[in-house]
C-alpha positions in Angstrom: -2.1 -108.4 27.8 -0.1 -105.5 26.6 0.5 -104.7 22.6 4.4 -105.5 23.4 3.7 -108.7 25.6 1.3 -109.8 22.7 3.9 -109.2 20.2 6.5 -111.3 22.4 4.2 -114.0 22.6 3.4 -114.0 18.8 7.4 -114.0 18.3 8.1 -116.4 20.6 11.7 -116.8 22.5 14.4 -114.7 21.1 18.3 -113.8 21.5 17.1 -110.3 22.2 17.8 -108.7 25.8 20.6 -108.7 28.1 20.0 -112.2 29.0 23.4 -114.1 28.5 25.2 -110.9 27.9 28.2 -110.5 30.3 28.1 -106.9 30.1 24.9 -105.9 30.9 25.1 -108.6 33.7 28.3 -107.4 35.1 26.9 -103.6 35.3 23.6 -105.0 36.6 26.0 -107.0 39.1 28.0 -103.6 40.2 24.6 -101.7 40.6 23.3 -104.4 42.9 26.8 -104.7 44.7 26.3 -100.7 45.4 22.9 -100.6 46.7 23.5 -103.7 49.2 26.8 -101.9 50.1 24.7 -98.6 50.7 22.1 -100.6 52.5 24.6 -102.6 55.0 26.9 -99.7 55.5 26.2 -99.5 59.3 26.8 -103.5 59.3 30.0 -103.3 57.3 31.8 -99.9 58.0 34.6 -100.1 59.9 34.6 -96.8 61.6 32.0 -94.0 62.6 32.0 -92.0 59.2 32.0 -88.6 61.2 34.5 -89.7 63.9 37.2 -86.8 64.2 40.7 -88.7 65.2 43.8 -86.1 64.9 46.2 -88.7 65.9 45.2 -90.4 62.9 45.0 -87.2 60.1 46.1 -88.1 56.5 46.9 -91.7 57.2 47.7 -94.1 53.8 45.9 -97.3 53.3 46.3 -100.1 56.1 44.9 -102.6 58.0 43.0 -100.3 60.6 41.8 -97.8 57.6 41.3 -99.7 54.1 41.3 -96.6 51.9 43.0 -94.5 54.8 41.9 -91.6 56.5 40.7 -87.9 55.5 42.8 -84.5 56.8 40.7 -84.9 59.9 41.1 -88.3 60.6 38.0 -89.4 59.3 38.0 -93.1 57.9 37.8 -92.9 54.3 36.3 -96.1 53.4 33.6 -96.1 56.3 32.6 -92.5 54.6 32.6 -94.3 51.2 30.2 -96.8 52.0 27.9 -94.4 54.3 28.4 -91.6 51.4 26.5 -94.2 48.9 23.4 -93.5 50.6 22.4 -89.9 49.9 24.6 -90.4 46.5 21.8 -92.9 45.6 18.5 -91.8 47.0 19.0 -88.5 45.7 19.3 -89.4 42.1 16.5 -92.1 42.8 14.3 -89.3 44.2 15.0 -87.1 40.9 14.5 -90.1 38.5 11.0 -91.4 40.0 9.4 -87.5 40.5 10.8 -86.7 36.8 9.8 -90.0 35.6 6.3 -89.7 37.4 5.7 -86.0 36.5 7.3 -86.2 32.9 5.2 -89.3 32.1 1.8 -88.0 33.2 2.5 -85.1 31.3 3.3 -86.8 28.4 0.2 -89.0 28.3 -2.1 -86.4 28.9 -0.6 -84.0 26.3 -0.7 -87.0 23.6 -4.1 -88.0 24.6 -6.1 -84.6 24.9 -4.1 -82.7 22.4 -5.1 -79.6 21.4 -4.1 -76.1 23.7 -2.9 -78.1 26.5 -0.6 -80.3 24.0 1.0 -77.2 22.8 1.5 -75.6 26.3 3.2 -78.9 27.6 5.6 -78.7 24.5 6.1 -75.3 24.9 7.1 -75.7 28.8 9.1 -78.7 28.2 11.1 -77.0 25.2 11.5 -74.0 27.8 12.9 -76.0 30.5 14.9 -77.8 28.3 16.9 -74.8 27.3 18.1 -74.2 30.5 21.0 -76.4 32.2 20.5 -78.1 35.6 23.3 -76.4 36.6 21.7 -72.9 36.2 18.6 -74.0 37.7 20.4 -75.7 40.7 22.0 -71.9 41.5 18.8 -69.9 41.2 16.9 -72.8 43.8 20.0 -72.3 45.8 19.8 -68.2 45.6 16.4 -68.4 46.6 16.2 -71.6 49.0 19.5 -72.2 50.0 22.1 -75.1 49.4 21.5 -78.6 49.9 20.3 -82.0 48.7 16.4 -81.1 48.7 16.9 -78.0 46.5 19.1 -79.8 44.1 16.4 -82.6 43.9 13.8 -80.3 43.4 15.9 -78.1 40.7 17.0 -81.3 38.8 13.5 -82.8 39.0 12.6 -80.1 36.8 15.6 -80.4 35.0 15.0 -83.5 33.8 11.5 -83.7 32.9 12.0 -82.9 29.5 14.4 -85.9 28.9 11.5 -88.0 30.0 8.5 -86.2 28.9 9.6 -85.7 25.2 10.3 -89.0 24.3 7.5 -90.3 26.1 5.0 -88.1 24.4 6.6 -88.9 21.0 5.6 -93.1 21.7 2.3 -91.7 23.4 1.3 -90.1 20.1 1.8 -93.3 18.3 -0.1 -95.4 20.6 -3.3 -93.1 20.7 -3.6 -93.6 16.8 -3.0 -97.5 16.9 -6.3 -99.5 16.2 -6.5 -100.9 19.7 -7.2 -96.9 21.0 -9.9 -96.6 18.8 -11.4 -100.2 19.8 -11.7 -98.7 23.2 -12.9 -95.5 22.2 -15.8 -97.2 20.6 -16.3 -99.9 23.5 -17.1 -96.5 25.6 -14.0 -96.7 27.8 -13.4 -93.1 29.3 -9.6 -91.4 28.5 -8.6 -91.8 32.1 -9.3 -95.6 32.2 -7.6 -96.2 28.7 -4.6 -94.8 29.5 -4.2 -96.2 32.8 -5.1 -99.6 32.0 -3.7 -99.8 28.2 -1.9 -96.7 26.9 0.7 -97.0 30.2 1.4 -100.4 30.2 2.5 -100.1 26.8 4.7 -97.2 27.6 6.1 -98.3 30.5 9.0 -100.4 29.2 10.0 -97.1 27.6 9.7 -95.0 30.7 12.1 -97.5 32.5 14.6 -97.2 29.5 14.7 -93.5 30.1 14.7 -93.5 33.9 17.4 -96.3 34.1 19.3 -94.0 31.5 18.9 -90.7 33.3 19.9 -92.2 37.0 23.6 -92.4 36.2 23.6 -89.1 34.7 21.8 -87.8 38.0 23.9 -89.2 40.0 26.6 -87.0 38.3 24.7 -83.8 38.7 23.8 -84.1 41.9 27.8 -85.1 43.0 28.6 -81.8 40.8 25.9 -79.7 42.8 27.5 -80.8 45.9 31.0 -80.6 44.8 30.5 -76.8 44.5 28.8 -76.3 47.4 25.1 -76.6 46.3 24.4 -79.9 47.3 25.3 -82.2 50.5 26.5 -80.1 53.2 29.6 -81.0 55.7 30.0 -83.0 57.7 27.6 -85.3 55.4 29.5 -88.2 53.9 28.5 -88.2 50.0 30.4 -88.8 47.2 30.8 -85.6 45.3 31.2 -83.8 48.8 34.1 -86.0 49.2 35.5 -85.5 46.2 35.4 -81.6 46.9 36.8 -82.2 50.2 39.8 -84.4 48.9 40.8 -82.1 46.0 43.7 -80.5 47.7 45.3 -83.8 48.9 45.7 -84.6 45.0 48.4 -82.2 44.7 49.6 -83.0 48.4 49.9 -86.7 47.6 47.2 -87.8 49.1 44.7 -88.8 46.5 42.7 -91.8 48.3 39.5 -89.7 49.2 39.0 -87.8 45.5 40.0 -91.5 43.6 37.5 -93.5 45.9 34.8 -91.0 45.5 35.4 -90.1 42.2 36.0 -93.8 41.0 32.6 -94.7 42.7 30.9 -92.2 41.0 32.4 -93.3 37.6 31.8 -96.9 38.1 28.0 -96.4 39.0 27.3 -94.0 35.9 28.7 -96.4 33.8 27.1 -99.3 34.8 23.7 -97.7 34.8 24.5 -96.3 31.3 25.3 -99.9 30.0 22.0 -101.4 31.8 20.0 -98.3 30.0 21.4 -99.5 26.7 20.6 -103.3 27.3 17.2 -102.1 28.2 16.6 -100.0 24.9 18.2 -103.1 22.8 15.7 -105.0 24.6 13.1 -103.0 23.8 13.9 -102.5 20.6 14.0 -106.2 20.1 10.3 -106.4 21.3 8.9 -103.9 19.1 10.4 -105.6 15.8 
């Protein structure tokens, strides 16, 4: 049993956490609905997202096209549904990679200390000083534009956001009595970290990755908006905002507003979930 679970068992049931709170529940419902829509896009999308129809250019919303069509006659609603896939998968890849690598670096630095801790800390501080957009421009210049390059550069950019916080908690855990007891029992460093230290840090890692997911979605959408992420004719929310931007001044805001609204809605929902998880974690530690 981890120390967090032991503390929860001693304290008994409480009122912390998102259970019973309407805002986190609503945010979770929004996230689940968007993920479900992305998974079922081939079944619920009314049209082929890349089908060009010269006779249906820039149509307003109607029965045939729920959100209208873009300047090439493609159905905006279908592109919004299909666009949820790369728009969510790219941030998911970033948060999983940054969370895994950042946690491994943080735990190893806190446990080993010495020159390795100083090296990891210095590297994280160096990366933290470079905005993700700058790294994306460098990556695009070296390897070309596209979502894989954006994912790789964002993974590097988000490492400090996970590793720096986890390292601080890992240092505190390392000096707790149970760690000294594990050493007295002859448990090796790798086994102690995997079986005891990491389970105690898992809630914190979950909070960091959940919060970072929304910001990562914003960044990947921004990369696509400036042409460094998804490339045409891919249906992706950031690219849809870029393609629909001229329509804002021409009285055809449906594409930009739909894709932009989806980005904002999902980002806010992720932020609310991250806040709820953080409050739950803080309650478990009291």
